[in-house]
C-alpha positions in Angstrom: -98.3 -0.4 -36.9 -95.5 0.3 -34.5 -94.8 -3.4 -34.0 -94.5 -3.8 -37.8 -91.9 -1.1 -38.0 -90.1 -2.2 -34.9 -89.8 -5.8 -36.2 -87.6 -4.7 -39.1 -85.6 -2.2 -37.1 -84.8 -4.8 -34.4 -84.0 -7.6 -36.8 -81.5 -5.3 -38.5 -80.0 -4.2 -35.2 -79.7 -7.8 -34.1 -77.9 -8.7 -37.3 -75.5 -5.9 -36.8 -74.9 -6.9 -33.2 -74.1 -10.5 -34.4 -71.6 -9.0 -36.8 -73.4 -10.3 -39.9 -71.0 -9.6 -42.7 -71.7 -7.7 -45.9 -74.9 -6.1 -44.9 -75.8 -2.6 -46.1 -78.5 -0.4 -44.6 -80.4 -0.6 -47.9 -80.4 -4.4 -48.1 -83.9 -5.9 -48.2 -85.1 -7.4 -44.9 -85.2 -10.8 -46.6 -81.5 -10.5 -47.3 -80.8 -9.5 -43.7 -82.8 -12.5 -42.4 -81.1 -14.9 -44.9 -77.5 -13.8 -44.0 -78.0 -13.7 -40.2 -76.1 -16.5 -38.6 -77.9 -19.2 -36.6 -76.7 -18.0 -33.2 -78.1 -16.7 -29.9 -81.7 -17.8 -30.2 -81.8 -17.5 -34.0 -82.3 -20.6 -36.1 -84.1 -21.6 -39.2 -87.5 -21.8 -37.4 -87.1 -18.3 -36.0 -86.1 -17.0 -39.4 -89.2 -18.6 -40.9 -91.3 -16.8 -38.2 -89.7 -13.5 -39.2 -90.5 -14.1 -42.8 -94.2 -14.8 -41.9 -94.3 -11.6 -39.7 -92.6 -9.7 -42.5 -95.5 -10.7 -44.8 -97.9 -9.3 -42.3 -95.9 -6.1 -42.1 -95.8 -5.9 -45.9 -99.5 -6.5 -46.2 -100.1 -3.5 -43.8 -97.6 -1.1 -45.3 -98.0 -2.0 -49.0 -101.6 -3.3 -49.3 -103.4 -1.6 -46.4 -104.4 -4.9 -44.8 -104.8 -4.5 -41.1 -103.3 -7.5 -39.1 -105.7 -9.7 -37.2 -105.7 -9.7 -33.4 -103.7 -12.9 -33.5 -101.2 -11.5 -36.0 -100.8 -8.3 -33.9 -100.3 -10.4 -30.8 -97.6 -12.4 -32.5 -95.9 -9.3 -33.8 -95.8 -7.7 -30.4 -94.5 -10.9 -28.8 -91.7 -11.2 -31.4 -90.7 -7.5 -31.0 -90.4 -8.0 -27.2 -88.3 -11.2 -27.8 -86.1 -9.3 -30.3 -85.5 -6.6 -27.7 -84.4 -9.2 -25.2 -82.1 -10.8 -27.7 -80.6 -7.5 -28.6 -80.0 -6.6 -25.0 -78.2 -10.0 -24.5 -76.1 -9.6 -27.6 -75.0 -6.1 -26.5 -74.2 -7.3 -23.0 -72.0 -10.1 -24.4 -70.0 -7.8 -26.6 
């Protein structure tokens, strides 16, 4: 559950660190993903991965569907990767 929450928080923080224009705190996560530039390890494939993980997150929060072991593993790996991306983005500011 924590990885599902952290996924959204870290994607939003990374978008802010990249200076993604015209984002408001109440924008849907899909909007944030779509508007994020392809930069610093973010590309179309990564955004597709985020969309897949967002669906897993939504299934948990809105439908009560517990992620599988593989889905949980992928969420945790992506959260760790996002943390590293965010550290790098902040260091390069």
